[in-house]
C-alpha positions in Angstrom: 0.0 0.0 0.0 1.1 3.5 -0.7 1.6 5.9 2.3 -1.6 7.9 1.4 -3.6 4.7 1.4 -2.1 3.6 4.7 -2.9 7.0 6.4 -6.5 6.9 5.1 -6.9 3.4 6.5 -5.6 4.6 9.9 -8.3 7.2 10.1 -10.6 4.4 11.1 -10.1 3.7 14.8 -10.7 -0.1 14.3 -7.7 -0.2 11.9 -5.6 2.2 13.8 -5.8 0.3 17.1 -6.4 -3.1 15.5 -4.3 -5.6 13.6 -3.5 -3.3 10.8 -2.2 -0.5 13.1 -0.1 -2.9 15.0 2.3 -3.1 12.1 3.6 0.3 13.3 5.1 1.3 16.7 3.5 4.2 18.5 4.1 6.3 21.6 1.8 3.9 23.6 4.5 1.2 23.1 7.3 3.3 24.7 6.6 2.3 28.3 6.6 -1.4 27.7 9.7 -1.3 25.4 11.6 0.6 27.9 10.6 -1.1 31.1 9.3 -4.6 30.1 9.9 -5.5 26.5 8.3 -9.0 27.1 5.0 -7.1 27.7 5.0 -5.4 24.4 1.8 -5.7 22.5 -0.3 -6.8 25.5 -3.6 -5.0 25.7 -3.9 -2.3 28.4 -6.5 -2.8 31.0 -9.5 -0.4 30.7 -9.5 2.3 33.4 -12.0 5.0 34.5 -9.3 7.6 34.0 -8.7 6.6 30.4 -12.5 6.5 29.8 -12.9 10.0 31.2 -10.0 11.3 29.1 -11.5 9.7 26.0 -14.9 11.3 26.6 -13.3 14.8 27.1 -11.4 14.4 23.8 -14.6 13.3 22.0 -16.7 16.1 23.5 -14.3 18.7 22.1 -13.1 17.1 18.8 -16.0 14.8 17.7 -19.1 15.6 19.8 -21.2 13.8 17.3 -19.6 10.6 18.5 -20.5 11.0 22.1 -23.4 8.5 21.8 -21.0 5.7 21.7 -20.3 6.1 25.4 -22.6 4.3 27.9 -23.4 6.5 30.9 -24.9 5.2 34.1 -26.7 7.3 36.7 -24.9 5.9 39.8 -22.8 7.4 42.6 -20.1 4.7 42.2 -19.2 1.6 40.1 -19.9 -0.6 43.2 -23.7 -0.1 43.3 -26.1 -2.8 42.3 -27.7 -0.5 39.8 -24.4 0.1 38.0 -23.5 -3.6 37.9 -26.9 -4.4 36.5 -26.9 -1.7 33.8 -23.2 -1.9 32.8 -23.4 -5.7 32.3 -19.7 -6.0 33.2 -18.7 -3.2 30.8 -16.7 -0.2 32.1 -19.0 2.8 31.9 -19.0 6.5 32.7 -20.9 7.8 35.7 -23.3 10.6 35.1 -21.4 12.9 37.6 -18.2 12.2 35.7 -19.9 13.3 32.4 -21.2 16.4 34.2 -17.6 17.3 35.2 -16.3 16.7 31.7 -19.0 19.0 30.3 -17.9 21.7 32.7 -14.3 21.3 31.6 -15.2 21.4 28.0 -17.1 24.6 28.4 -14.3 26.1 30.5 -11.7 25.2 27.8 -13.7 26.5 24.8 -14.7 29.7 26.6 -11.0 30.6 26.9 -10.4 32.7 23.7 -6.8 31.5 23.2 -7.8 27.8 23.5 -10.9 28.3 21.4 -8.7 30.0 18.6 -6.2 27.1 18.7 -8.8 24.4 18.7 -11.5 25.9 16.5 -9.2 27.8 14.0 -10.0 28.1 10.3 -7.4 25.8 9.1 -7.4 22.9 11.6 -7.8 19.1 11.3 -8.8 16.7 14.0 -7.8 13.1 14.7 -5.2 13.1 12.0 -3.1 9.9 11.5 0.4 9.8 10.0 3.3 7.4 9.7 7.0 7.9 9.4 10.3 6.1 9.7 12.2 6.7 12.9 15.4 4.9 13.1 15.0 1.2 12.3 11.2 1.1 12.5 8.1 2.7 11.2 6.0 4.7 13.7 2.5 5.9 13.7 0.5 8.6 15.5 -2.8 10.3 15.5 -2.8 14.0 16.4 -5.8 15.4 18.3 -5.5 18.7 16.4 -3.2 19.9 13.6 -3.4 23.7 13.4 -1.8 24.6 10.0 -2.1 28.4 10.5 -0.2 28.2 13.7 2.0 25.3 12.5 1.3 23.4 15.7 0.4 19.9 16.6 -1.9 20.1 19.6 -2.7 17.5 22.2 -5.4 17.8 24.8 -4.7 16.5 28.3 -6.5 16.3 31.6 -4.6 16.2 34.8 -5.2 15.7 38.6 -2.7 18.6 39.4 -1.7 21.1 36.8 1.2 22.3 39.0 2.8 18.8 38.6 2.2 18.5 34.9 5.8 19.0 34.0 6.7 16.0 36.1 3.8 14.0 34.7 4.9 14.8 31.2 8.1 12.9 31.7 6.6 10.1 33.6 3.9 9.4 31.0 6.2 9.8 28.1 4.8 13.0 26.7 8.4 13.8 25.7 8.6 11.0 23.3 5.1 11.8 22.0 6.2 15.3 21.3 9.3 14.1 19.4 7.3 11.5 17.4 4.6 13.9 16.5 7.0 16.6 15.5 8.5 14.2 13.1 5.2 12.9 11.8 3.7 16.4 11.1 6.7 18.7 10.8 5.2 21.1 13.4 6.1 22.0 17.0 4.0 20.3 19.7 1.7 22.1 22.1 -0.1 20.5 25.1 -3.3 22.2 26.2 -4.1 20.9 29.7 -6.9 21.3 32.1 -7.0 20.5 35.8 -9.8 18.1 36.6 -10.4 19.6 40.0 -9.7 23.4 39.7 -10.3 23.7 36.0 -7.2 25.8 35.6 -5.9 25.7 32.1 -2.2 25.4 31.0 -0.5 25.7 27.6 2.8 23.8 27.6 5.1 24.1 24.7 8.2 21.9 24.4 11.9 22.8 25.0 14.8 21.4 23.0 15.7 19.3 26.0 12.2 17.9 26.1 12.4 16.8 22.5 15.9 15.4 23.0 14.7 13.3 25.9 11.9 12.0 23.7 14.3 11.3 20.9 16.5 9.2 23.3 13.4 7.2 24.4 12.5 6.4 20.8 16.0 5.3 20.1 16.1 3.0 23.1 12.6 1.7 22.3 13.8 0.9 18.7 16.8 -1.0 20.1 14.6 -3.0 22.5 12.1 -3.9 19.7 14.9 -4.9 17.3 16.5 -7.1 20.0 13.4 -8.8 21.2 11.3 -9.0 18.1 13.6 -8.8 15.0 16.9 -10.4 16.0 17.0 -14.0 14.7 17.9 -16.5 17.3 17.3 -14.2 20.4 15.7 -16.1 23.2 13.6 -13.8 25.4 13.5 -16.3 28.2 17.3 -15.8 28.7 16.9 -12.0 29.2 17.6 -10.5 32.6 18.3 -7.1 34.1 21.8 -6.6 35.5 22.6 -3.5 37.5 24.8 -2.6 40.4 23.3 -1.2 43.7 
């Protein structure tokens, strides 16, 4: 397939996250490849935090798709009513949706954020692929603002004052590096605090990109060793460090 055909296919979430998309490495693979290469490719467990973040993204970028989320009127996920209605599926609680709607209104009522998100020459949920080192990588940008020449990612956080530390912990540095290479623009994170609703705009320093580049290089090395090197026996792998 030609690159344009591949990218068009990756616009479909089922292909992006499914078997077709697994031909490419992505930032979501960084953590496993750097900390537990044997766990690469294993599906992540669904979490309430991930579900809330997904609903927030959808509310801003693709509000017409909100109907795909199942919402339960319950105080917690431990009630009998929740268990009966959810049928074992992880669902959003109504009070979580109410909070997300407040965050959405807060973000879009900020003129700077609204301009970056709703600009005249913007695209949403844009996939791309590129060669980084020895492997092909994919990514799907929340927002590509062509007028400002920015790739924009929306984040929610439990404490916006600790976001700089969280960015390193959750590999936003490697995300910034990968996306800057995928789209040729600088990366900007628009962040909202889930409790205080404070908004932060975080651009990326040269050091931040360099840390991301280093992570990608090490992830490539781990992938090549564990999954491309003929004759390598993963069962013989061990960590050796001096205390």
